[in-house]
N, C-alpha and C positions, 0 to 999 in steps of 0.2 A: 121754354126753349123754342125758337123758331125752327120750323122744318126746312129741309133743304128744297130749294125750288130747281125744277128742271126746265130750262129754257128749251124750246122746240118749236118746230114749224107746225102748222096745222096738219100737213101731210105726214109728218113724223108722229104725231099724237094719234092720227087715225091708223097708222100702221101698228102702234103699240096696242091700241084698242082691239084690232083685228087678231093680233096674236094673242091677247088675253082671251078673247071669245073662242078661238081655237082651242086653246089649252083647257078652258072650263067645259065647253061643250062637247069636245070630241076626245082630247088626250086623257083627261081625268077619268071619264067613263071607261075608256079602253083599259086603262091601268087597273081600275077596280075590277074589271072583268077577268084580267090576267091573274090577279091576286086570288080571286075566288077559285079560278080553275087550278092554280098551283096549290092551293090549300087542300083541294080534293085529293091530291096525290098522297096525302098522309103526313108522315114525319116532317116537320118544317125544319128541323135542325140540320138536315142534309139536302134541303130542297133549293137547288140553285135557281130555279125559275121563280121561286117565291122571293128569294133575296133580290134577285135581279128587278123584279117588279116593285119591290118595296124601296129599292135605291132610286128607281126612275120616278116613283111616286114622291120621293122626298125632293127630287130635283124639280119636278114640275110644280109642286106646291110652293117651293121657294121662289121659282120664277113667277108664278101668279102674284105672290105677295109683292115682289119687286115691281111688276108691272102695275099693279093696283096703286102702289105708292107713287110711282112716276107719273101715272095719269092724274091722280088726285092733286098733286102739287106741280102739274104741268104749267109752264107760263108760255103762252103762245107769242111767238116772235112776230113783231109787226114793224117792218122797215118802212112803212109809208110816210113816217114823219121825219126821215132821215134824208139828207141830201142824195140825189140820184147818182152822185159821183162819189159818194163816201161809202167806205167798206163798213158793213155792219152784219149782225147775225141775220141769217136768212138770205143773204145776198151771195152771188157767185162772182169770184174775183179772178182775173187772169193776170198774171205778172210774168215778167221775163228776167232771168238772172242776168246780172251785169257782170262782166262785160260781154259774155259769150251769146246772150240773147236766147237761151233755152226757156221756151214758154211752159208754164204749168197753170192749170185751172182747178179751183176748189170752190165749193159752196160751204160757207161758214154755218154750222149748226150747233145746237146744243149737245152736250156729251151723250145724252140719251140716244140720239139718232146718229151718231157719228159713224161713218163706214169709209175709211180711207181708201179702200179699193173701189168704191163707187164715187170717189172724188169729193165726198162729205167730210170735212174735218171738224174736230170739236173746237168750241171757242176757247177751250183751255189749253189747246196745243200752242206750242212756241210760234208756229207760223201765223196761226189766227191771232194770237195776242199782238204780235208785231203789226199785223195788217189792219186790225180793227181801228177804225177812227181816221185812217189814212184816206186820201182822195185820189182820184184818177190822175195819172201823170207824175205822182209822187214817187221819190225813191225812199225805200225803207231797208233797214238793216234788220235781218232776222238772225238771232242768236240760235244756232243748231248745235247738237252734240258734236258735230264734225267741225265746229268754227262758225264764224259769222258769214252770212250770205247776203250780198246787196242785190236788191231787186227793184224794178220799176213797175208800178201798177199800170197795166195797158188796157184794162176793161173792167168795168163794175156793172153788173145786171142784177135786177130783181128776180 
């Protein structure tokens, strides 16, 4: 069975690698120390510090596994071979809603590094799906939960 591939920018992969290093080198030893201290308090059945540390340890270990998997199967996005005016992964696109002209700008990234609040949307999102492959000046219809939205692409940047 083929493993899932995680498309991402080089910057996104570096961010995941930094988070992984932080978890392994700092967070994991801190939690181990907390568990050791909590154990010294005696009876573990009523020890909330111990339970809290064990819960945090489980979360951190799960995140480490997830990050290792995402980094191992990362597929770095290279938009160099794509026309400069074509919307593709790794590019920033600005479009305006028709007819009122409200502008929105997003960078299309893989789901591993999506952060809508920072203007980075997943290539799996309805907006990105509609925009991918379109060119500067084209009008595109985006299916959203609130209905269809017609937009015109006004800028495409690497």
